[in-house]
PDB file of N, CA, C, O and CB in Angstrom:
ATOM      1  N   UNK A   1      41.807 -27.822  -1.073  1.00  0.00           N
ATOM      2  CA  UNK A   1      40.460 -28.027  -0.946  1.00  0.00           C
ATOM      3  C   UNK A   1      39.995 -27.258  -0.081  1.00  0.00           C
ATOM      4  O   UNK A   1      38.830 -27.022  -0.398  1.00  0.00           O
ATOM      5  CB  UNK A   1      40.107 -29.204  -0.683  1.00  0.00           C
ATOM      6  N   UNK A   2      40.352 -26.572   1.130  1.00  0.00           N
ATOM      7  CA  UNK A   2      39.560 -26.153   1.506  1.00  0.00           C
ATOM      8  C   UNK A   2      39.290 -24.678   0.970  1.00  0.00           C
ATOM      9  O   UNK A   2      38.172 -24.242   1.245  1.00  0.00           O
ATOM     10  CB  UNK A   2      39.710 -26.406   2.624  1.00  0.00           C
ATOM     11  N   UNK A   3      40.259 -23.716   0.142  1.00  0.00           N
ATOM     12  CA  UNK A   3      39.578 -22.543  -0.317  1.00  0.00           C
ATOM     13  C   UNK A   3      38.502 -23.150  -1.008  1.00  0.00           C
ATOM     14  O   UNK A   3      37.477 -22.598  -0.608  1.00  0.00           O
ATOM     15  CB  UNK A   3      40.408 -21.561  -1.181  1.00  0.00           C
ATOM     16  N   UNK A   4      38.072 -24.535  -2.351  1.00  0.00           N
ATOM     17  CA  UNK A   4      37.460 -24.282  -2.385  1.00  0.00           C
ATOM     18  C   UNK A   4      36.051 -24.695  -1.818  1.00  0.00           C
ATOM     19  O   UNK A   4      34.917 -24.453  -2.231  1.00  0.00           O
ATOM     20  CB  UNK A   4      37.798 -24.146  -3.067  1.00  0.00           C
ATOM     21  N   UNK A   5      36.415 -25.255  -0.953  1.00  0.00           N
ATOM     22  CA  UNK A   5      34.892 -25.211   0.566  1.00  0.00           C
ATOM     23  C   UNK A   5      34.459 -24.189   0.687  1.00  0.00           C
ATOM     24  O   UNK A   5      33.333 -23.793   0.383  1.00  0.00           O
ATOM     25  CB  UNK A   5      35.162 -25.461   2.259  1.00  0.00           C
ATOM     26  N   UNK A   6      35.475 -23.544   1.236  1.00  0.00           N
ATOM     27  CA  UNK A   6      34.846 -21.809   1.699  1.00  0.00           C
ATOM     28  C   UNK A   6      34.607 -21.191   0.722  1.00  0.00           C
ATOM     29  O   UNK A   6      33.675 -20.452   1.040  1.00  0.00           O
ATOM     30  CB  UNK A   6      35.772 -20.735   2.475  1.00  0.00           C
ATOM     31  N   UNK A   7      34.950 -20.962  -0.633  1.00  0.00           N
ATOM     32  CA  UNK A   7      34.273 -20.652  -1.786  1.00  0.00           C
ATOM     33  C   UNK A   7      32.781 -20.896  -1.724  1.00  0.00           C
ATOM     34  O   UNK A   7      31.849 -20.156  -1.410  1.00  0.00           O
ATOM     35  CB  UNK A   7      34.847 -21.370  -2.838  1.00  0.00           C
ATOM     36  N   UNK A   8      32.850 -22.402  -2.196  1.00  0.00           N
ATOM     37  CA  UNK A   8      30.990 -22.866  -2.084  1.00  0.00           C
ATOM     38  C   UNK A   8      30.318 -22.413  -0.677  1.00  0.00           C
ATOM     39  O   UNK A   8      29.354 -21.649  -0.727  1.00  0.00           O
ATOM     40  CB  UNK A   8      30.707 -24.855  -2.107  1.00  0.00           C
ATOM     41  N   UNK A   9      30.852 -22.911   0.701  1.00  0.00           N
ATOM     42  CA  UNK A   9      30.311 -21.826   1.307  1.00  0.00           C
ATOM     43  C   UNK A   9      29.967 -20.699   1.258  1.00  0.00           C
ATOM     44  O   UNK A   9      28.840 -20.598   1.742  1.00  0.00           O
ATOM     45  CB  UNK A   9      30.618 -21.684   1.816  1.00  0.00           C
ATOM     46  N   UNK A  10      30.395 -19.679   0.885  1.00  0.00           N
ATOM     47  CA  UNK A  10      30.730 -18.332   0.537  1.00  0.00           C
ATOM     48  C   UNK A  10      29.114 -18.108  -0.484  1.00  0.00           C
ATOM     49  O   UNK A  10      28.140 -17.369  -0.343  1.00  0.00           O
ATOM     50  CB  UNK A  10      32.552 -18.215  -0.420  1.00  0.00           C
ATOM     51  N   UNK A  11      29.396 -18.895  -1.242  1.00  0.00           N
ATOM     52  CA  UNK A  11      28.035 -18.652  -2.415  1.00  0.00           C
ATOM     53  C   UNK A  11      27.253 -19.456  -2.077  1.00  0.00           C
ATOM     54  O   UNK A  11      26.211 -19.212  -2.686  1.00  0.00           O
ATOM     55  CB  UNK A  11      28.186 -18.881  -4.011  1.00  0.00           C
ATOM     56  N   UNK A  12      27.106 -20.503  -1.292  1.00  0.00           N
ATOM     57  CA  UNK A  12      26.152 -20.807  -0.557  1.00  0.00           C
ATOM     58  C   UNK A  12      24.973 -19.904   0.473  1.00  0.00           C
ATOM     59  O   UNK A  12      23.742 -19.904   0.498  1.00  0.00           O
ATOM     60  CB  UNK A  12      26.819 -21.535   0.016  1.00  0.00           C
ATOM     61  N   UNK A  13      25.899 -19.255   1.175  1.00  0.00           N
ATOM     62  CA  UNK A  13      25.347 -18.291   1.888  1.00  0.00           C
ATOM     63  C   UNK A  13      24.929 -16.533   0.967  1.00  0.00           C
ATOM     64  O   UNK A  13      24.184 -15.617   1.316  1.00  0.00           O
ATOM     65  CB  UNK A  13      26.508 -18.224   3.121  1.00  0.00           C
ATOM     66  N   UNK A  14      25.524 -16.651   0.135  1.00  0.00           N
ATOM     67  CA  UNK A  14      25.217 -15.598  -0.586  1.00  0.00           C
ATOM     68  C   UNK A  14      24.075 -15.462  -1.141  1.00  0.00           C
ATOM     69  O   UNK A  14      23.222 -14.603  -0.916  1.00  0.00           O
ATOM     70  CB  UNK A  14      25.943 -15.453  -1.371  1.00  0.00           C
ATOM     71  N   UNK A  15      24.049 -16.810  -2.294  1.00  0.00           N
ATOM     72  CA  UNK A  15      22.756 -17.149  -2.505  1.00  0.00           C
ATOM     73  C   UNK A  15      21.257 -17.203  -1.833  1.00  0.00           C
ATOM     74  O   UNK A  15      20.246 -16.551  -2.093  1.00  0.00           O
ATOM     75  CB  UNK A  15      22.971 -18.003  -2.734  1.00  0.00           C
ATOM     76  N   UNK A  16      21.430 -17.911  -1.170  1.00  0.00           N
ATOM     77  CA  UNK A  16      20.370 -17.806   0.181  1.00  0.00           C
ATOM     78  C   UNK A  16      19.146 -17.415   0.528  1.00  0.00           C
ATOM     79  O   UNK A  16      18.089 -18.045   0.554  1.00  0.00           O
ATOM     80  CB  UNK A  16      20.715 -17.209   0.928  1.00  0.00           C
ATOM     81  N   UNK A  17      19.516 -15.803   0.913  1.00  0.00           N
ATOM     82  CA  UNK A  17      18.244 -14.987   0.469  1.00  0.00           C
ATOM     83  C   UNK A  17      17.795 -15.269  -1.134  1.00  0.00           C
ATOM     84  O   UNK A  17      16.883 -16.065  -1.358  1.00  0.00           O
ATOM     85  CB  UNK A  17      18.599 -13.298   0.660  1.00  0.00           C
ATOM     86  N   UNK A  18      18.438 -14.622  -2.158  1.00  0.00           N
ATOM     87  CA  UNK A  18      17.943 -14.162  -3.143  1.00  0.00           C
ATOM     88  C   UNK A  18      16.934 -16.224  -4.111  1.00  0.00           C
ATOM     89  O   UNK A  18      16.396 -16.332  -5.213  1.00  0.00           O
ATOM     90  CB  UNK A  18      19.650 -13.087  -4.043  1.00  0.00           C
ATOM     91  N   UNK A  19      17.114 -17.183  -3.152  1.00  0.00           N
ATOM     92  CA  UNK A  19      16.687 -18.510  -3.545  1.00  0.00           C
ATOM     93  C   UNK A  19      15.020 -18.420  -3.060  1.00  0.00           C
ATOM     94  O   UNK A  19      13.966 -18.627  -3.661  1.00  0.00           O
ATOM     95  CB  UNK A  19      17.700 -19.815  -2.719  1.00  0.00           C
ATOM     96  N   UNK A  20      15.330 -18.038  -1.773  1.00  0.00           N
ATOM     97  CA  UNK A  20      13.902 -18.135  -1.331  1.00  0.00           C
ATOM     98  C   UNK A  20      12.633 -16.787  -2.180  1.00  0.00           C
ATOM     99  O   UNK A  20      11.437 -16.918  -2.440  1.00  0.00           O
ATOM    100  CB  UNK A  20      14.076 -17.885   0.573  1.00  0.00           C
ATOM    101  N   UNK A  21      13.786 -15.316  -2.448  1.00  0.00           N
ATOM    102  CA  UNK A  21      12.484 -14.937  -3.102  1.00  0.00           C
ATOM    103  C   UNK A  21      12.428 -15.497  -4.944  1.00  0.00           C
ATOM    104  O   UNK A  21      11.660 -15.021  -5.780  1.00  0.00           O
ATOM    105  CB  UNK A  21      12.393 -13.043  -2.915  1.00  0.00           C
ATOM    106  N   UNK A  22      13.448 -16.583  -5.197  1.00  0.00           N
ATOM    107  CA  UNK A  22      12.719 -16.704  -7.013  1.00  0.00           C
ATOM    108  C   UNK A  22      11.357 -17.781  -6.425  1.00  0.00           C
ATOM    109  O   UNK A  22      10.249 -17.804  -6.962  1.00  0.00           O
ATOM    110  CB  UNK A  22      14.223 -17.882  -8.724  1.00  0.00           C
ATOM    111  N   UNK A  23      11.754 -18.612  -5.232  1.00  0.00           N
ATOM    112  CA  UNK A  23      10.642 -19.512  -5.486  1.00  0.00           C
ATOM    113  C   UNK A  23       9.296 -19.367  -4.823  1.00  0.00           C
ATOM    114  O   UNK A  23       8.389 -20.189  -4.702  1.00  0.00           O
ATOM    115  CB  UNK A  23      11.065 -20.731  -5.188  1.00  0.00           C
ATOM    116  N   UNK A  24       9.416 -17.824  -4.329  1.00  0.00           N
ATOM    117  CA  UNK A  24       7.956 -17.522  -3.464  1.00  0.00           C
ATOM    118  C   UNK A  24       6.628 -17.433  -4.546  1.00  0.00           C
ATOM    119  O   UNK A  24       6.947 -17.195  -5.711  1.00  0.00           O
ATOM    120  CB  UNK A  24       8.079 -15.809  -2.545  1.00  0.00           C
ATOM    121  N   UNK A  25       5.401 -17.576  -4.308  1.00  0.00           N
ATOM    122  CA  UNK A  25       4.461 -17.476  -5.209  1.00  0.00           C
ATOM    123  C   UNK A  25       3.514 -15.592  -4.564  1.00  0.00           C
ATOM    124  O   UNK A  25       3.439 -14.860  -3.576  1.00  0.00           O
ATOM    125  CB  UNK A  25       3.411 -19.290  -5.092  1.00  0.00           C
ATOM    126  N   UNK A  26       2.965 -15.719  -6.151  1.00  0.00           N
ATOM    127  CA  UNK A  26       3.034 -14.238  -5.989  1.00  0.00           C
ATOM    128  C   UNK A  26       1.315 -14.273  -4.918  1.00  0.00           C
ATOM    129  O   UNK A  26       0.432 -15.128  -4.846  1.00  0.00           O
ATOM    130  CB  UNK A  26       3.075 -13.172  -7.958  1.00  0.00           C
ATOM    131  N   UNK A  27       1.487 -12.881  -4.234  1.00  0.00           N
ATOM    132  CA  UNK A  27       0.281 -12.627  -3.252  1.00  0.00           C
ATOM    133  C   UNK A  27      -1.217 -13.212  -3.245  1.00  0.00           C
ATOM    134  O   UNK A  27      -1.318 -14.128  -4.062  1.00  0.00           O
ATOM    135  CB  UNK A  27       0.070 -11.314  -3.330  1.00  0.00           C
ATOM    136  N   UNK A  28      -2.266 -12.973  -2.636  1.00  0.00           N
ATOM    137  CA  UNK A  28      -3.740 -13.390  -3.189  1.00  0.00           C
ATOM    138  C   UNK A  28      -3.711 -11.594  -3.906  1.00  0.00           C
ATOM    139  O   UNK A  28      -3.220 -10.493  -3.658  1.00  0.00           O
ATOM    140  CB  UNK A  28      -5.347 -13.972  -1.581  1.00  0.00           C
ATOM    141  N   UNK A  29      -5.028 -12.603  -5.395  1.00  0.00           N
ATOM    142  CA  UNK A  29      -5.163 -11.050  -5.952  1.00  0.00           C
ATOM    143  C   UNK A  29      -6.414 -10.560  -4.866  1.00  0.00           C
ATOM    144  O   UNK A  29      -7.027 -10.929  -3.864  1.00  0.00           O
ATOM    145  CB  UNK A  29      -5.705 -10.923  -7.951  1.00  0.00           C
ATOM    146  N   UNK A  30      -6.254  -8.925  -6.321  1.00  0.00           N
ATOM    147  CA  UNK A  30      -7.541  -8.073  -5.382  1.00  0.00           C
ATOM    148  C   UNK A  30      -8.928  -8.131  -5.775  1.00  0.00           C
ATOM    149  O   UNK A  30      -9.492  -9.211  -5.597  1.00  0.00           O
ATOM    150  CB  UNK A  30      -7.360  -6.504  -5.369  1.00  0.00           C
ATOM    151  N   UNK A  31      -9.473  -7.346  -6.189  1.00  0.00           N
ATOM    152  CA  UNK A  31     -10.689  -8.031  -6.187  1.00  0.00           C
ATOM    153  C   UNK A  31     -10.575  -7.428  -8.199  1.00  0.00           C
ATOM    154  O   UNK A  31      -9.626  -6.861  -8.740  1.00  0.00           O
ATOM    155  CB  UNK A  31     -12.244  -7.322  -4.717  1.00  0.00           C
ATOM    156  N   UNK A  32     -11.404  -7.687  -8.585  1.00  0.00           N
ATOM    157  CA  UNK A  32     -11.494  -7.604 -10.529  1.00  0.00           C
ATOM    158  C   UNK A  32     -11.170  -6.494 -10.712  1.00  0.00           C
ATOM    159  O   UNK A  32     -11.092  -5.615  -9.854  1.00  0.00           O
ATOM    160  CB  UNK A  32     -12.967  -7.781 -11.460  1.00  0.00           C
ATOM    161  N   UNK A  33     -10.946  -6.401 -11.846  1.00  0.00           N
ATOM    162  CA  UNK A  33     -10.441  -4.964 -12.828  1.00  0.00           C
ATOM    163  C   UNK A  33     -11.660  -4.095 -12.944  1.00  0.00           C
ATOM    164  O   UNK A  33     -11.577  -2.867 -12.916  1.00  0.00           O
ATOM    165  CB  UNK A  33      -9.895  -5.350 -14.600  1.00  0.00           C
ATOM    166  N   UNK A  34     -12.646  -4.661 -13.057  1.00  0.00           N
ATOM    167  CA  UNK A  34     -13.916  -4.044 -13.330  1.00  0.00           C
ATOM    168  C   UNK A  34     -15.075  -4.857 -12.707  1.00  0.00           C
ATOM    169  O   UNK A  34     -15.019  -6.015 -12.290  1.00  0.00           O
ATOM    170  CB  UNK A  34     -14.105  -3.899 -14.841  1.00  0.00           C
ATOM    171  N   UNK A  35     -16.558  -3.689 -12.733  1.00  0.00           N
ATOM    172  CA  UNK A  35     -17.458  -4.266 -12.515  1.00  0.00           C
ATOM    173  C   UNK A  35     -18.674  -4.383 -13.202  1.00  0.00           C
ATOM    174  O   UNK A  35     -19.432  -3.413 -13.202  1.00  0.00           O
ATOM    175  CB  UNK A  35     -17.557  -4.016 -11.672  1.00  0.00           C
ATOM    176  N   UNK A  36     -18.994  -5.457 -13.814  1.00  0.00           N
ATOM    177  CA  UNK A  36     -19.391  -6.625 -12.895  1.00  0.00           C
ATOM    178  C   UNK A  36     -18.248  -7.370 -13.851  1.00  0.00           C
ATOM    179  O   UNK A  36     -17.608  -6.766 -14.712  1.00  0.00           O
ATOM    180  CB  UNK A  36     -21.285  -7.276 -12.806  1.00  0.00           C
ATOM    181  N   UNK A  37     -18.132  -8.510 -13.610  1.00  0.00           N
ATOM    182  CA  UNK A  37     -17.131  -9.306 -14.450  1.00  0.00           C
ATOM    183  C   UNK A  37     -16.910  -9.171 -15.505  1.00  0.00           C
ATOM    184  O   UNK A  37     -16.013  -8.453 -15.945  1.00  0.00           O
ATOM    185  CB  UNK A  37     -17.238 -10.339 -14.538  1.00  0.00           C
ATOM    186  N   UNK A  38     -17.889 -10.012 -16.324  1.00  0.00           N
ATOM    187  CA  UNK A  38     -17.611 -10.114 -17.962  1.00  0.00           C
ATOM    188  C   UNK A  38     -17.356  -8.512 -18.373  1.00  0.00           C
ATOM    189  O   UNK A  38     -18.181  -7.830 -18.981  1.00  0.00           O
ATOM    190  CB  UNK A  38     -19.145 -10.862 -18.946  1.00  0.00           C
ATOM    191  N   UNK A  39     -16.416  -8.180 -18.046  1.00  0.00           N
ATOM    192  CA  UNK A  39     -16.293  -6.496 -18.781  1.00  0.00           C
ATOM    193  C   UNK A  39     -15.440  -6.809 -20.401  1.00  0.00           C
ATOM    194  O   UNK A  39     -14.383  -6.287 -20.754  1.00  0.00           O
ATOM    195  CB  UNK A  39     -14.960  -5.121 -17.464  1.00  0.00           C
ATOM    196  N   UNK A  40     -15.809  -7.250 -20.749  1.00  0.00           N
ATOM    197  CA  UNK A  40     -14.518  -7.871 -22.423  1.00  0.00           C
ATOM    198  C   UNK A  40     -15.206  -7.250 -23.197  1.00  0.00           C
ATOM    199  O   UNK A  40     -16.388  -7.537 -23.388  1.00  0.00           O
ATOM    200  CB  UNK A  40     -14.299  -9.813 -23.173  1.00  0.00           C
ATOM    201  N   UNK A  41     -14.656  -6.380 -23.728  1.00  0.00           N
ATOM    202  CA  UNK A  41     -15.715  -5.511 -24.779  1.00  0.00           C
ATOM    203  C   UNK A  41     -15.278  -6.429 -26.053  1.00  0.00           C
ATOM    204  O   UNK A  41     -14.256  -6.372 -26.738  1.00  0.00           O
ATOM    205  CB  UNK A  41     -15.346  -3.467 -25.033  1.00  0.00           C
ATOM    206  N   UNK A  42     -16.431  -7.313 -26.133  1.00  0.00           N
ATOM    207  CA  UNK A  42     -16.615  -8.397 -27.596  1.00  0.00           C
ATOM    208  C   UNK A  42     -17.016  -7.112 -28.997  1.00  0.00           C
ATOM    209  O   UNK A  42     -16.356  -6.837 -29.999  1.00  0.00           O
ATOM    210  CB  UNK A  42     -18.483  -9.900 -27.278  1.00  0.00           C
ATOM    211  N   UNK A  43     -18.380  -6.544 -28.501  1.00  0.00           N
ATOM    212  CA  UNK A  43     -18.578  -5.857 -29.965  1.00  0.00           C
ATOM    213  C   UNK A  43     -18.037  -4.918 -30.821  1.00  0.00           C
ATOM    214  O   UNK A  43     -18.492  -4.496 -31.885  1.00  0.00           O
ATOM    215  CB  UNK A  43     -19.440  -5.414 -30.008  1.00  0.00           C
ATOM    216  N   UNK A  44     -16.251  -4.428 -29.808  1.00  0.00           N
ATOM    217  CA  UNK A  44     -16.006  -3.184 -30.418  1.00  0.00           C
ATOM    218  C   UNK A  44     -15.047  -3.785 -31.389  1.00  0.00           C
ATOM    219  O   UNK A  44     -15.215  -3.062 -32.371  1.00  0.00           O
ATOM    220  CB  UNK A  44     -15.467  -1.949 -29.458  1.00  0.00           C
ATOM    221  N   UNK A  45     -14.059  -4.751 -31.746  1.00  0.00           N
ATOM    222  CA  UNK A  45     -13.468  -5.336 -32.934  1.00  0.00           C
ATOM    223  C   UNK A  45     -13.876  -6.945 -33.580  1.00  0.00           C
ATOM    224  O   UNK A  45     -13.438  -7.516 -34.578  1.00  0.00           O
ATOM    225  CB  UNK A  45     -12.016  -5.305 -32.566  1.00  0.00           C
ATOM    226  N   UNK A  46     -14.886  -7.381 -32.569  1.00  0.00           N
ATOM    227  CA  UNK A  46     -15.573  -8.842 -32.999  1.00  0.00           C
ATOM    228  C   UNK A  46     -16.148  -8.967 -34.297  1.00  0.00           C
ATOM    229  O   UNK A  46     -15.951  -9.717 -35.254  1.00  0.00           O
ATOM    230  CB  UNK A  46     -16.727  -9.229 -32.101  1.00  0.00           C
ATOM    231  N   UNK A  47     -17.230  -7.627 -33.955  1.00  0.00           N
ATOM    232  CA  UNK A  47     -18.506  -7.484 -35.233  1.00  0.00           C
ATOM    233  C   UNK A  47     -17.279  -6.600 -36.557  1.00  0.00           C
ATOM    234  O   UNK A  47     -17.501  -6.574 -37.768  1.00  0.00           O
ATOM    235  CB  UNK A  47     -20.444  -5.982 -34.483  1.00  0.00           C
ATOM    236  N   UNK A  48     -16.642  -6.276 -36.197  1.00  0.00           N
ATOM    237  CA  UNK A  48     -15.998  -5.387 -37.992  1.00  0.00           C
ATOM    238  C   UNK A  48     -14.733  -6.924 -38.256  1.00  0.00           C
ATOM    239  O   UNK A  48     -14.282  -6.925 -39.401  1.00  0.00           O
ATOM    240  CB  UNK A  48     -14.571  -2.825 -37.637  1.00  0.00           C
ATOM    241  N   UNK A  49     -14.414  -7.629 -37.713  1.00  0.00           N
ATOM    242  CA  UNK A  49     -13.997  -8.661 -37.851  1.00  0.00           C
ATOM    243  C   UNK A  49     -15.001  -9.377 -38.677  1.00  0.00           C
ATOM    244  O   UNK A  49     -14.791  -9.410 -39.890  1.00  0.00           O
ATOM    245  CB  UNK A  49     -13.657  -9.141 -36.705  1.00  0.00           C
ATOM    246  N   UNK A  50     -15.989  -9.917 -38.232  1.00  0.00           N
ATOM    247  CA  UNK A  50     -17.400 -10.378 -38.559  1.00  0.00           C
ATOM    248  C   UNK A  50     -17.501 -10.127 -39.940  1.00  0.00           C
ATOM    249  O   UNK A  50     -17.647 -10.998 -40.797  1.00  0.00           O
ATOM    250  CB  UNK A  50     -18.566  -9.659 -37.764  1.00  0.00           C
ATOM    251  N   UNK A  51     -17.402  -8.631 -40.183  1.00  0.00           N
ATOM    252  CA  UNK A  51     -18.172  -8.157 -41.390  1.00  0.00           C
ATOM    253  C   UNK A  51     -17.009  -8.356 -42.383  1.00  0.00           C
ATOM    254  O   UNK A  51     -17.253  -8.745 -43.525  1.00  0.00           O
ATOM    255  CB  UNK A  51     -18.824  -6.516 -41.306  1.00  0.00           C
ATOM    256  N   UNK A  52     -15.489  -8.047 -41.893  1.00  0.00           N
ATOM    257  CA  UNK A  52     -14.613  -8.305 -42.933  1.00  0.00           C
ATOM    258  C   UNK A  52     -14.196  -9.450 -43.493  1.00  0.00           C
ATOM    259  O   UNK A  52     -13.853  -9.428 -44.675  1.00  0.00           O
ATOM    260  CB  UNK A  52     -13.732  -7.865 -42.699  1.00  0.00           C
ATOM    261  N   UNK A  53     -14.148 -10.680 -42.729  1.00  0.00           N
ATOM    262  CA  UNK A  53     -14.597 -11.944 -43.100  1.00  0.00           C
ATOM    263  C   UNK A  53     -16.069 -12.178 -44.095  1.00  0.00           C
ATOM    264  O   UNK A  53     -15.984 -12.947 -45.053  1.00  0.00           O
ATOM    265  CB  UNK A  53     -14.738 -12.593 -41.750  1.00  0.00           C
ATOM    266  N   UNK A  54     -17.182 -11.585 -43.848  1.00  0.00           N
ATOM    267  CA  UNK A  54     -17.886 -11.918 -44.526  1.00  0.00           C
ATOM    268  C   UNK A  54     -18.064 -11.019 -45.970  1.00  0.00           C
ATOM    269  O   UNK A  54     -18.494 -11.633 -46.946  1.00  0.00           O
ATOM    270  CB  UNK A  54     -18.826 -12.071 -43.727  1.00  0.00           C
ATOM    271  N   UNK A  55     -17.823  -9.954 -46.073  1.00  0.00           N
ATOM    272  CA  UNK A  55     -17.299  -9.436 -47.313  1.00  0.00           C
ATOM    273  C   UNK A  55     -16.132  -9.959 -48.515  1.00  0.00           C
ATOM    274  O   UNK A  55     -16.177  -9.711 -49.720  1.00  0.00           O
ATOM    275  CB  UNK A  55     -16.891  -8.382 -46.856  1.00  0.00           C
ATOM    276  N   UNK A  56     -15.104 -10.747 -47.783  1.00  0.00           N
ATOM    277  CA  UNK A  56     -14.092 -11.492 -48.186  1.00  0.00           C
ATOM    278  C   UNK A  56     -14.802 -12.454 -48.761  1.00  0.00           C
ATOM    279  O   UNK A  56     -14.764 -12.517 -49.990  1.00  0.00           O
ATOM    280  CB  UNK A  56     -13.157 -11.901 -47.229  1.00  0.00           C
ATOM    281  N   UNK A  57     -15.569 -13.374 -48.048  1.00  0.00           N
ATOM    282  CA  UNK A  57     -16.083 -14.273 -48.562  1.00  0.00           C
ATOM    283  C   UNK A  57     -17.123 -13.969 -49.632  1.00  0.00           C
ATOM    284  O   UNK A  57     -17.938 -14.746 -50.130  1.00  0.00           O
ATOM    285  CB  UNK A  57     -16.466 -14.939 -47.639  1.00  0.00           C
ATOM    286  N   UNK A  58     -17.031 -13.369 -49.749  1.00  0.00           N
ATOM    287  CA  UNK A  58     -18.579 -12.751 -50.661  1.00  0.00           C
ATOM    288  C   UNK A  58     -17.761 -12.444 -52.007  1.00  0.00           C
ATOM    289  O   UNK A  58     -18.138 -12.679 -53.155  1.00  0.00           O
ATOM    290  CB  UNK A  58     -19.579 -10.917 -49.880  1.00  0.00           C
ATOM    291  N   UNK A  59     -16.593 -11.883 -51.611  1.00  0.00           N
ATOM    292  CA  UNK A  59     -16.046 -11.655 -52.927  1.00  0.00           C
ATOM    293  C   UNK A  59     -15.369 -12.763 -53.746  1.00  0.00           C
ATOM    294  O   UNK A  59     -15.436 -12.887 -54.968  1.00  0.00           O
ATOM    295  CB  UNK A  59     -15.144 -10.669 -52.789  1.00  0.00           C
ATOM    296  N   UNK A  60     -14.706 -13.549 -52.884  1.00  0.00           N
ATOM    297  CA  UNK A  60     -13.853 -14.966 -53.251  1.00  0.00           C
ATOM    298  C   UNK A  60     -15.278 -15.834 -54.533  1.00  0.00           C
ATOM    299  O   UNK A  60     -15.096 -16.047 -55.732  1.00  0.00           O
ATOM    300  CB  UNK A  60     -13.470 -16.243 -51.158  1.00  0.00           C
ATOM    301  N   UNK A  61     -16.505 -16.138 -53.765  1.00  0.00           N
ATOM    302  CA  UNK A  61     -17.546 -16.575 -54.230  1.00  0.00           C
ATOM    303  C   UNK A  61     -18.062 -16.213 -55.559  1.00  0.00           C
ATOM    304  O   UNK A  61     -18.400 -16.944 -56.490  1.00  0.00           O
ATOM    305  CB  UNK A  61     -18.295 -16.354 -53.424  1.00  0.00           C
ATOM    306  N   UNK A  62     -18.048 -14.568 -55.425  1.00  0.00           N
ATOM    307  CA  UNK A  62     -18.229 -13.935 -56.470  1.00  0.00           C
ATOM    308  C   UNK A  62     -17.603 -14.272 -57.305  1.00  0.00           C
ATOM    309  O   UNK A  62     -18.165 -14.875 -58.219  1.00  0.00           O
ATOM    310  CB  UNK A  62     -18.157 -12.924 -56.418  1.00  0.00           C
ATOM    311  N   UNK A  63     -15.743 -13.968 -57.388  1.00  0.00           N
ATOM    312  CA  UNK A  63     -15.070 -14.530 -57.890  1.00  0.00           C
ATOM    313  C   UNK A  63     -14.567 -16.162 -59.018  1.00  0.00           C
ATOM    314  O   UNK A  63     -13.909 -16.388 -60.034  1.00  0.00           O
ATOM    315  CB  UNK A  63     -14.851 -14.263 -57.089  1.00  0.00           C
ATOM    316  N   UNK A  64     -15.317 -16.869 -58.089  1.00  0.00           N
ATOM    317  CA  UNK A  64     -15.126 -18.262 -58.241  1.00  0.00           C
ATOM    318  C   UNK A  64     -16.591 -18.704 -59.007  1.00  0.00           C
ATOM    319  O   UNK A  64     -16.683 -19.814 -59.532  1.00  0.00           O
ATOM    320  CB  UNK A  64     -14.807 -19.030 -56.675  1.00  0.00           C
ATOM    321  N   UNK A  65     -17.739 -17.721 -59.023  1.00  0.00           N
ATOM    322  CA  UNK A  65     -18.858 -17.932 -60.193  1.00  0.00           C
ATOM    323  C   UNK A  65     -18.495 -17.661 -61.466  1.00  0.00           C
ATOM    324  O   UNK A  65     -18.595 -18.372 -62.466  1.00  0.00           O
ATOM    325  CB  UNK A  65     -20.032 -17.120 -60.038  1.00  0.00           C
ATOM    326  N   UNK A  66     -17.853 -16.028 -61.276  1.00  0.00           N
ATOM    327  CA  UNK A  66     -17.288 -15.714 -62.542  1.00  0.00           C
ATOM    328  C   UNK A  66     -16.601 -16.411 -63.188  1.00  0.00           C
ATOM    329  O   UNK A  66     -16.974 -16.589 -64.348  1.00  0.00           O
ATOM    330  CB  UNK A  66     -16.707 -14.864 -62.556  1.00  0.00           C
ATOM    331  N   UNK A  67     -15.249 -17.135 -62.704  1.00  0.00           N
ATOM    332  CA  UNK A  67     -14.501 -18.263 -63.714  1.00  0.00           C
ATOM    333  C   UNK A  67     -15.100 -19.514 -63.560  1.00  0.00           C
ATOM    334  O   UNK A  67     -14.404 -20.527 -63.475  1.00  0.00           O
ATOM    335  CB  UNK A  67     -12.914 -18.512 -63.431  1.00  0.00           C
ATOM    336  N   UNK A  68     -16.369 -19.551 -63.512  1.00  0.00           N
ATOM    337  CA  UNK A  68     -17.137 -21.349 -63.691  1.00  0.00           C
ATOM    338  C   UNK A  68     -17.965 -20.939 -64.925  1.00  0.00           C
ATOM    339  O   UNK A  68     -18.203 -21.858 -65.709  1.00  0.00           O
ATOM    340  CB  UNK A  68     -18.462 -22.127 -62.074  1.00  0.00           C
ATOM    341  N   UNK A  69     -18.526 -19.516 -65.285  1.00  0.00           N
ATOM    342  CA  UNK A  69     -19.282 -18.996 -66.018  1.00  0.00           C
ATOM    343  C   UNK A  69     -19.194 -18.613 -66.987  1.00  0.00           C
ATOM    344  O   UNK A  69     -19.107 -17.386 -66.948  1.00  0.00           O
ATOM    345  CB  UNK A  69     -19.630 -18.444 -65.716  1.00  0.00           C
ATOM    346  N   UNK A  70     -19.143 -19.233 -68.519  1.00  0.00           N
ATOM    347  CA  UNK A  70     -18.444 -18.878 -69.712  1.00  0.00           C
ATOM    348  C   UNK A  70     -19.350 -17.715 -70.407  1.00  0.00           C
ATOM    349  O   UNK A  70     -20.545 -17.636 -70.690  1.00  0.00           O
ATOM    350  CB  UNK A  70     -18.223 -20.218 -70.674  1.00  0.00           C
ATOM    351  N   UNK A  71     -18.385 -16.970 -70.532  1.00  0.00           N
ATOM    352  CA  UNK A  71     -18.921 -15.416 -70.986  1.00  0.00           C
ATOM    353  C   UNK A  71     -18.992 -15.914 -72.709  1.00  0.00           C
ATOM    354  O   UNK A  71     -18.302 -16.751 -73.290  1.00  0.00           O
ATOM    355  CB  UNK A  71     -17.495 -13.747 -70.533  1.00  0.00           C
ATOM    356  N   UNK A  72     -20.358 -14.843 -73.349  1.00  0.00           N
ATOM    357  CA  UNK A  72     -21.197 -15.445 -74.775  1.00  0.00           C
ATOM    358  C   UNK A  72     -20.276 -14.210 -75.422  1.00  0.00           C
ATOM    359  O   UNK A  72     -20.333 -13.964 -76.627  1.00  0.00           O
ATOM    360  CB  UNK A  72     -23.424 -15.372 -74.953  1.00  0.00           C
TER     361      UNK A  72
END
């Protein structure tokens, strides 16, 4: 019983500094990474994605139209 109490006490004493570091919150943030704040490059890839979606939709619509139309 005395040995298990010593081991438990030793573990608690060794873990006490680590527990405080694990529960800490990050410090206050610094300035924004760029100025002015809305610096998200939306036009770069989003316009290409919209264009690819439009082309794919047009192809699907054309294929559906050809499938409905009887060939003479």
